[in-house]
VEXDREN-2710 file (C-alpha; in Angstrom, 1 decimal):
% VEXDREN-2710
k/r/px/py/pz
1/MET/28.2/-5.0/14.4
2/PHE/25.9/-7.0/12.1
3/ARG/22.6/-6.0/10.3
4/ILE/19.6/-7.5/8.7
5/VAL/16.8/-5.8/6.8
6/LEU/13.2/-6.9/7.3
7/VAL/10.3/-6.0/5.1
8/ARG/6.6/-7.1/5.5
9/HIS/5.2/-7.7/2.1
10/GLY/3.2/-4.9/0.5
11/GLN/-0.5/-4.5/0.9
12/SER/-2.3/-7.7/-0.3
13/THR/-5.8/-7.8/-1.8
14/TRP/-7.0/-9.2/1.4
15/ASN/-5.2/-6.5/3.5
16/LYS/-7.2/-4.0/1.4
17/GLU/-10.4/-5.8/2.1
18/ASN/-9.5/-6.1/5.8
19/LYS/-9.8/-9.9/5.8
20/PHE/-7.9/-12.4/7.9
21/THR/-5.4/-14.0/5.5
22/GLY/-2.9/-16.4/7.1
23/TRP/-1.8/-19.1/4.8
24/THR/-4.3/-18.1/2.1
25/ASP/-2.2/-17.3/-0.9
26/VAL/-3.5/-14.0/-2.1
27/PRO/-1.8/-11.6/-4.3
28/LEU/-0.5/-8.0/-3.8
29/SER/-2.9/-5.2/-4.5
30/PRO/-1.8/-2.4/-6.9
31/ALA/-1.1/-0.3/-3.9
32/GLY/1.1/-3.2/-2.5
33/GLU/3.2/-3.3/-5.7
34/LYS/3.8/0.4/-5.4
35/GLU/4.7/-0.2/-1.7
36/ALA/7.3/-2.8/-2.8
37/LEU/8.8/-0.3/-5.3
38/ARG/8.9/2.4/-2.7
39/ALA/10.8/0.0/-0.5
40/ALA/13.3/-0.7/-3.2
41/GLY/13.9/3.1/-3.7
42/GLN/14.3/3.6/0.1
43/LEU/16.9/0.8/0.2
44/LEU/18.8/2.3/-2.7
45/ALA/18.6/5.7/-1.1
46/ALA/20.1/4.2/2.2
47/GLY/23.0/2.7/0.2
48/LEU/21.9/-0.9/1.3
49/ASP/22.8/-3.8/-0.7
50/PHE/22.4/-7.6/-0.2
51/ASP/24.0/-11.0/-0.8
52/ILE/21.2/-13.3/0.0
53/CYS/17.4/-13.1/0.3
54/TYR/14.9/-15.1/2.4
55/THR/11.1/-15.2/2.0
56/SER/8.1/-17.5/2.7
57/PHE/6.0/-19.9/0.5
58/LEU/3.3/-17.1/0.0
59/LYS/3.3/-15.1/-3.2
60/ARG/2.4/-11.8/-1.6
61/ALA/6.0/-12.0/0.0
62/ILE/7.5/-13.6/-3.0
63/LYS/6.3/-10.9/-5.3
64/THR/7.3/-8.1/-2.9
65/LEU/10.9/-9.6/-2.9
66/TRP/10.8/-9.9/-6.8
67/LEU/9.8/-6.2/-7.1
68/ILE/12.4/-5.0/-4.7
69/GLN/15.2/-7.1/-6.4
70/GLU/14.1/-5.9/-9.9
71/ALA/14.0/-2.4/-9.0
72/MET/17.4/-2.6/-7.3
73/ASP/18.9/-4.5/-10.4
74/ARG/19.5/-7.6/-8.1
75/MET/17.4/-10.2/-9.7
76/TRP/20.4/-12.5/-9.6
77/LEU/20.5/-12.7/-5.9
78/PRO/20.0/-16.1/-4.5
79/VAL/16.6/-16.5/-2.9
80/VAL/15.5/-19.1/-0.2
81/LYS/11.9/-19.8/0.3
82/GLN/10.8/-21.4/3.5
83/TRP/7.5/-22.2/4.9
84/CYS/8.7/-21.5/8.4
85/LEU/8.6/-17.8/7.5
86/ASN/4.9/-18.1/6.4
87/GLU/2.3/-15.8/8.1
88/ARG/0.6/-17.1/11.2
89/HIS/-2.1/-19.6/10.3
90/TYR/-5.4/-18.0/11.3
91/GLY/-7.4/-21.0/11.1
92/ALA/-11.2/-20.8/10.6
93/LEU/-11.0/-17.0/10.6
94/GLN/-9.2/-17.0/7.2
95/GLY/-11.3/-15.0/4.6
96/LEU/-13.4/-13.4/7.2
97/ASP/-13.9/-9.6/7.3
98/LYS/-12.0/-8.5/10.5
99/GLY/-14.5/-5.7/11.2
100/GLN/-17.6/-7.9/10.7
101/THR/-16.0/-10.6/13.0
102/ALA/-15.3/-7.9/15.7
103/ALA/-19.0/-6.8/15.4
104/GLN/-20.0/-10.5/15.8
105/TYR/-17.7/-11.7/18.5
106/GLY/-16.7/-8.4/20.2
107/GLU/-13.6/-6.4/19.7
108/GLU/-11.8/-7.9/22.8
109/GLN/-12.2/-11.6/21.4
110/VAL/-10.9/-10.4/18.0
111/PHE/-8.0/-8.5/19.6
112/GLN/-7.1/-11.7/21.6
113/TRP/-7.4/-13.9/18.4
114/ARG/-5.1/-11.3/16.6
115/ARG/-2.8/-10.3/19.2
116/GLY/-2.9/-12.7/22.3
117/TYR/0.5/-14.3/22.4
118/ALA/-0.7/-17.9/23.1
119/VAL/-4.3/-17.6/21.9
120/ARG/-5.3/-19.7/18.9
121/PRO/-8.2/-18.7/16.7
122/PRO/-10.8/-21.4/15.9
123/ALA/-9.2/-24.3/14.0
124/LEU/-10.0/-25.3/10.5
125/PRO/-12.3/-28.5/10.7
126/GLU/-11.2/-31.9/9.4
127/GLY/-11.6/-32.1/5.6
128/ASP/-11.8/-28.3/5.1
129/PRO/-10.4/-27.6/1.6
130/ARG/-8.1/-24.7/3.1
131/LEU/-6.1/-27.3/5.2
132/PRO/-2.4/-27.3/4.3
133/GLU/-2.4/-31.0/3.3
134/HIS/-4.5/-30.1/0.3
135/ASP/-1.8/-27.7/-1.0
136/PRO/1.0/-29.2/-3.0
137/ARG/3.6/-26.9/-1.6
138/TYR/3.3/-28.4/1.8
139/SER/3.1/-32.0/0.7
140/ARG/6.5/-32.9/2.1
141/LEU/5.7/-31.4/5.5
142/GLN/5.1/-33.7/8.5
143/GLN/1.6/-33.4/10.0
144/ALA/3.0/-31.2/12.8
145/GLY/4.1/-28.7/10.1
146/ARG/0.6/-28.4/8.8
147/PRO/-1.3/-26.4/11.3
148/ARG/-5.0/-25.9/11.4
149/THR/-4.6/-22.8/13.5
150/GLU/-1.7/-21.1/15.2
151/SER/-1.0/-18.5/18.0
152/LEU/1.9/-16.1/17.9
153/ALA/3.6/-18.4/20.3
154/ASP/3.3/-21.3/17.7
155/THR/4.6/-18.9/15.0
156/VAL/7.7/-18.1/17.3
157/ALA/8.3/-21.9/17.7
158/ARG/8.7/-22.4/14.0
159/VAL/10.4/-19.0/12.9
160/LEU/13.1/-19.1/15.7
161/PRO/14.7/-22.5/15.0
162/TYR/15.0/-21.7/11.3
163/TRP/16.3/-18.2/12.2
164/ASN/19.1/-19.8/14.3
165/ARG/19.9/-22.6/12.0
166/GLU/19.9/-20.9/8.6
167/ILE/19.9/-17.1/8.9
168/VAL/22.1/-16.4/11.8
169/PRO/25.2/-18.3/10.3
170/ARG/24.8/-16.3/7.1
171/ILE/24.8/-13.0/9.1
172/GLN/27.8/-14.2/11.0
173/GLU/29.6/-14.8/7.7
174/ASN/29.1/-11.0/7.1
175/ARG/26.5/-11.8/4.3
176/ARG/24.0/-9.0/3.9
177/VAL/20.6/-10.5/4.3
178/LEU/17.2/-9.3/3.2
179/LEU/14.2/-11.0/4.7
180/VAL/10.7/-10.3/3.2
181/ALA/8.0/-12.1/5.2
182/HIS/4.8/-11.3/7.0
183/GLY/3.3/-9.3/9.9
184/ASN/3.3/-12.1/12.4
185/SER/6.5/-14.1/11.3
186/LEU/8.3/-10.9/11.6
187/ARG/6.7/-10.0/15.0
188/ALA/7.9/-13.3/16.2
189/LEU/11.4/-12.5/15.1
190/VAL/11.4/-9.0/16.5
191/LYS/10.1/-10.4/19.9
192/HIS/13.3/-12.5/19.9
193/LEU/15.6/-9.7/18.8
194/GLU/14.5/-7.1/21.3
195/GLY/13.5/-9.5/24.1
196/VAL/9.9/-8.3/24.0
197/SER/7.7/-9.8/26.7
198/ASP/4.6/-11.9/26.0
199/GLU/2.5/-9.1/27.2
200/ALA/4.1/-6.3/25.4
201/ILE/4.2/-8.1/22.1
202/THR/0.5/-7.6/21.7
203/GLY/1.1/-4.0/21.2
204/LEU/3.8/-4.3/18.5
205/ASN/2.6/-4.0/14.8
206/ILE/4.6/-3.9/11.6
207/PRO/3.3/-1.9/8.7
208/THR/3.5/-3.1/5.1
209/GLY/6.2/-2.4/2.7
210/ILE/8.5/-0.2/4.8
211/PRO/12.0/-1.6/5.4
212/LEU/12.9/-2.2/9.0
213/VAL/16.7/-2.1/9.6
214/TYR/18.2/-4.0/12.7
215/GLU/21.5/-3.6/13.9
216/LEU/22.7/-6.6/15.9
217/GLY/25.5/-7.3/18.4
218/PRO/27.7/-10.5/18.4
219/ASP/24.9/-12.4/20.4
220/MET/22.5/-11.6/17.4
221/LYS/20.3/-9.4/19.6
222/ALA/19.2/-6.0/18.6
223/ILE/21.3/-3.0/19.7
224/GLY/19.2/-0.6/17.4
225/SER/16.5/-0.5/14.9
226/TYR/14.9/2.0/12.5
227/TYR/12.4/2.2/9.7
228/LEU/13.7/3.8/6.4
229/GLY/11.7/6.7/5.1
230/ASP/9.5/9.0/7.3
231/ALA/9.3/7.8/10.9
232/GLU/6.0/9.4/11.5
233/GLU/4.5/7.8/8.4
234/ALA/5.7/4.4/9.7
235/ALA/4.2/5.0/13.1
236/THR/0.8/6.0/11.5
237/ALA/0.9/2.8/9.3
238/ALA/1.6/0.6/12.4
239/ALA/-1.3/2.3/14.2
240/GLU/-3.6/1.4/11.2
241/VAL/-2.6/-2.2/11.5
242/GLN/-3.7/-2.0/15.2
243/ASP/-7.1/-0.9/14.3
244/GLN/-8.0/-3.5/11.7
245/GLY/-9.8/-5.6/14.3
246/THR/-12.3/-3.0/15.2
247/ALA/-15.9/-3.1/14.2
248/SER/-15.8/0.3/12.6
249/ARG/-13.3/-1.1/10.0
250/SER/-15.9/-3.3/8.5
251/PHE/-15.9/-2.8/4.8
252/GLY/-19.2/-4.6/4.0
END
């Protein structure tokens, strides 16, 4: 049996404000930093240790990983940062309040933009300063790697090749892997690990800052999974993620 531990970054400032974030590089909120430290404590209490860590190019995930490593006294572990593990690109929705957007366009439309497997939000227009080509961290990417918007299907298409090419071989070498990423890049991976259908994935939500342990068989597919800590708390946190796109969640 093999194992990998997944952690969605702690609450970000835009999570707190209920905004679409995507590739916008916002920091952790104070609550998000506490979530990262709590995750470290849960990992230590479970007796879990690591040999290598993976994260995205976005500082909310990087900082979460740093805080976990520091609290576990594992700052020396190798860390691989990879843009393929970035959050899904939310296009022109980035920076908009989810509740206000639901009030304007309807909750069903926002649900499809957030959770429809192959549905892309409105794209960033040509010349928009938020486009990845204006960000130096993506300067070496080909145009195909610089999205203006993405569906979850698009996110799967970049996460899985990297998973199979780079992370799976490390797990098969019996290296203990910690992956700290984002709600949708992790949903893309979970879809693959559990064989979740395109329809069922719309109802899968991953809460911030709670370690999710996957036990894998020889085929690198899930044979079991569980959140560390209180299971009811994890379920409640996941339900709160689901509710973020409702008009009642507008924070003004």
